[in-house]
C-alpha positions as CSV (number, residue, x, y, z in Angstrom):
1,M,-103.5,-72.3,-35.9
2,I,-100.6,-74.5,-35.1
3,L,-97.4,-72.9,-35.3
4,P,-94.1,-74.4,-35.5
5,I,-92.1,-74.9,-32.2
6,V,-88.6,-73.3,-32.1
7,A,-85.9,-76.2,-31.4
8,Y,-82.9,-76.4,-28.9
9,G,-80.4,-73.9,-30.4
10,D,-82.2,-71.3,-31.2
11,P,-81.5,-68.0,-29.0
12,V,-84.9,-67.1,-28.1
13,L,-85.0,-70.0,-25.6
14,K,-82.0,-68.9,-23.5
15,K,-83.8,-65.5,-23.2
16,K,-85.1,-63.6,-20.2
17,A,-88.6,-63.1,-21.2
18,E,-90.5,-59.7,-20.6
19,D,-93.7,-59.0,-19.0
20,I,-96.6,-58.0,-20.9
21,T,-99.5,-55.7,-20.2
22,N,-103.2,-56.4,-21.2
23,E,-102.8,-54.2,-24.7
24,Y,-100.8,-57.1,-25.9
25,P,-101.7,-57.6,-29.7
26,N,-104.1,-60.3,-30.6
27,L,-103.4,-62.2,-27.0
28,D,-106.9,-64.1,-27.4
29,A,-105.5,-65.3,-30.5
30,L,-101.9,-66.3,-29.3
31,L,-103.6,-68.3,-26.3
32,D,-105.9,-69.8,-28.8
33,N,-102.8,-70.8,-31.1
34,M,-100.5,-72.0,-28.0
35,Y,-103.1,-74.4,-27.4
36,E,-103.8,-75.5,-30.5
37,T,-99.9,-75.9,-30.7
38,M,-99.9,-77.5,-27.8
39,Y,-102.2,-80.4,-27.8
40,N,-101.4,-80.5,-31.3
41,A,-97.8,-82.0,-29.9
42,Y,-99.5,-84.2,-27.4
43,G,-97.7,-81.7,-25.0
44,V,-98.5,-80.5,-21.1
45,G,-97.5,-77.2,-21.1
46,L,-96.0,-74.7,-23.6
47,A,-94.0,-71.3,-23.1
48,A,-94.1,-68.5,-25.4
49,P,-90.6,-68.7,-25.9
50,Q,-91.1,-72.1,-27.5
51,I,-93.0,-70.6,-30.2
52,G,-90.3,-67.7,-30.8
53,L,-91.7,-65.0,-28.6
54,P,-89.5,-63.8,-25.5
55,I,-92.9,-62.8,-23.2
56,R,-93.3,-64.0,-19.6
57,L,-96.4,-66.6,-20.8
58,F,-97.2,-70.1,-20.7
59,L,-99.9,-72.8,-20.7
60,V,-100.1,-75.8,-18.6
61,D,-103.1,-78.9,-19.6
62,T,-102.1,-81.8,-17.2
63,E,-105.0,-84.0,-18.2
64,P,-102.9,-86.3,-19.9
65,F,-100.9,-87.2,-17.0
66,A,-104.8,-88.6,-15.1
67,D,-104.2,-91.9,-17.1
68,D,-101.3,-92.7,-15.0
69,E,-102.5,-95.5,-12.5
70,S,-99.9,-94.8,-9.9
71,L,-101.4,-92.0,-8.7
72,S,-104.5,-92.0,-6.4
73,A,-107.8,-91.6,-7.5
74,E,-107.7,-87.8,-6.3
75,E,-104.4,-87.1,-8.3
76,Q,-106.0,-88.0,-11.2
77,K,-109.2,-86.4,-10.5
78,T,-106.7,-83.1,-9.8
79,L,-104.4,-83.6,-12.9
80,K,-107.7,-84.3,-14.9
81,N,-109.3,-81.0,-14.2
82,F,-105.8,-78.9,-14.4
83,K,-105.7,-76.4,-17.2
84,Q,-104.4,-72.8,-16.5
85,T,-102.7,-69.4,-18.6
86,F,-99.8,-68.2,-16.6
87,I,-98.9,-64.7,-17.9
88,N,-95.7,-62.5,-16.3
89,A,-95.6,-65.3,-13.5
90,K,-93.3,-65.3,-10.8
91,I,-92.9,-68.4,-8.8
92,I,-92.0,-66.6,-5.2
93,N,-91.2,-69.9,-2.8
94,E,-90.1,-73.4,-4.0
95,E,-90.0,-76.0,-0.6
96,G,-89.4,-79.5,0.3
97,E,-87.2,-82.6,-0.7
98,D,-85.8,-82.5,-4.4
99,W,-87.5,-85.4,-6.4
100,A,-86.5,-86.6,-9.8
101,F,-88.9,-87.3,-12.9
102,N,-88.0,-88.3,-16.2
103,E,-89.4,-84.8,-18.0
104,G,-88.9,-84.2,-21.8
105,C,-89.7,-80.9,-24.2
106,L,-91.8,-80.4,-26.8
107,S,-88.3,-78.1,-28.3
108,I,-85.9,-81.0,-27.5
109,P,-88.0,-84.1,-29.3
110,D,-87.0,-87.2,-27.9
111,V,-84.5,-86.5,-24.9
112,R,-85.7,-87.2,-22.3
113,E,-83.5,-87.3,-18.9
114,D,-84.6,-87.4,-15.0
115,V,-84.6,-83.2,-13.3
116,F,-84.5,-82.7,-10.0
117,R,-87.3,-80.2,-8.1
118,Q,-88.6,-79.1,-4.6
119,P,-91.9,-80.6,-4.9
120,K,-94.1,-77.7,-3.5
121,I,-94.1,-74.3,-5.2
122,T,-95.9,-70.9,-4.7
123,I,-96.3,-68.6,-7.6
124,E,-98.5,-65.3,-8.9
125,Y,-99.2,-64.8,-11.7
126,L,-102.2,-63.3,-13.9
127,D,-104.9,-65.0,-15.8
128,E,-106.2,-64.5,-19.3
129,Q,-108.5,-61.7,-17.9
130,F,-105.2,-60.2,-16.4
131,E,-106.3,-60.6,-12.7
132,K,-103.9,-61.8,-10.1
133,H,-103.7,-64.8,-8.2
134,T,-100.9,-66.2,-6.3
135,K,-101.1,-69.9,-6.0
136,V,-99.9,-73.1,-3.9
137,F,-99.1,-76.0,-6.4
138,D,-97.5,-79.2,-5.4
139,G,-97.0,-82.4,-7.2
140,L,-96.9,-83.2,-11.1
141,I,-98.8,-80.2,-11.3
142,A,-96.0,-77.8,-9.7
143,R,-93.2,-79.7,-12.1
144,V,-94.6,-79.4,-15.2
145,I,-95.5,-75.3,-13.9
146,Q,-91.6,-75.2,-12.7
147,H,-90.6,-76.6,-16.4
148,E,-92.5,-74.3,-18.2
149,Y,-91.2,-71.4,-15.6
150,D,-87.8,-72.3,-16.7
151,H,-88.6,-71.5,-20.2
152,I,-89.4,-67.5,-19.7
153,E,-86.5,-67.7,-17.2
154,G,-84.5,-68.8,-20.4
155,I,-83.7,-72.2,-18.7
156,L,-84.1,-75.5,-20.5
157,F,-84.3,-78.9,-18.6
158,T,-81.2,-80.0,-19.8
159,D,-79.2,-76.9,-18.3
160,K,-80.2,-78.9,-14.6
161,L,-78.1,-82.1,-15.6
162,S,-75.1,-83.0,-14.6
163,S,-72.3,-82.1,-16.9
164,L,-71.2,-85.8,-17.6
165,K,-75.3,-85.9,-18.5
166,K,-75.0,-83.1,-20.5
167,R,-71.7,-84.0,-22.2
168,L,-73.8,-87.6,-23.3
169,I,-76.7,-85.8,-24.9
170,K,-74.2,-82.8,-26.9
171,G,-74.7,-85.0,-30.3
172,R,-78.5,-85.6,-30.1
173,L,-79.1,-82.0,-29.3
174,A,-76.7,-80.7,-31.8
175,N,-78.7,-82.9,-34.2
176,I,-81.8,-81.4,-33.0
177,S,-80.7,-77.9,-34.1
178,K,-80.0,-78.8,-37.0
179,G,-83.4,-80.1,-37.8
180,K,-81.8,-83.9,-38.1
181,I,-84.8,-85.3,-36.1
182,R,-87.7,-86.6,-37.1
183,V,-91.0,-85.1,-35.0
184,D,-94.7,-85.4,-35.8
185,Y,-95.5,-81.7,-35.3
186,K,-94.3,-78.5,-36.8
187,M,-90.8,-77.5,-35.6
188,R,-88.4,-74.2,-36.8
189,F,-84.7,-75.4,-36.6
190,P,-82.1,-73.1,-36.1
191,N,-79.2,-74.5,-37.2
192,Q,-81.0,-76.4,-40.7
193,K,-79.0,-76.4,-43.9
194,K,-81.5,-74.5,-46.0
195,K,-82.3,-76.6,-49.1
196,R,-81.2,-75.3,-52.1
């Protein structure tokens, strides 16, 4: 089932999400719905707060990046085959020199900005079977994970922009929260005027 993606301005996107247990109701169905929602919106990641749930859960599938011809064959292959569910994730280390990459977000359609992040992360998480992993990721996979991880920490990529950049996109963000934007996937807008 395709779920509506929560738009910029909804308080759930600013909330630090809570851990879940393997008793979480209908988790398999939720994961299926989240993957379906993400693919329907042509996303490479989706976090539970983006569908209105303040829980520490996100998923990543970097296959769309595998078509980038500026990447090595090895990088393309890695991106093509990376699909992972992250439950109760905790980034325990970020390292390397900050690098910029033009990021967007399904909750903030039509806004893309360069965001600086460190290239290498170590992350602890549970998979969908609630087995624990500690892994190191780098490059684009690390970046997508960092972006989705920020969502469960109540942080949006626009929070990482300079105050000048924030002022420049303020009007566009206000319009998104009011639903004054055209998107080709289901969304829920926090400040949309109800039609009579």
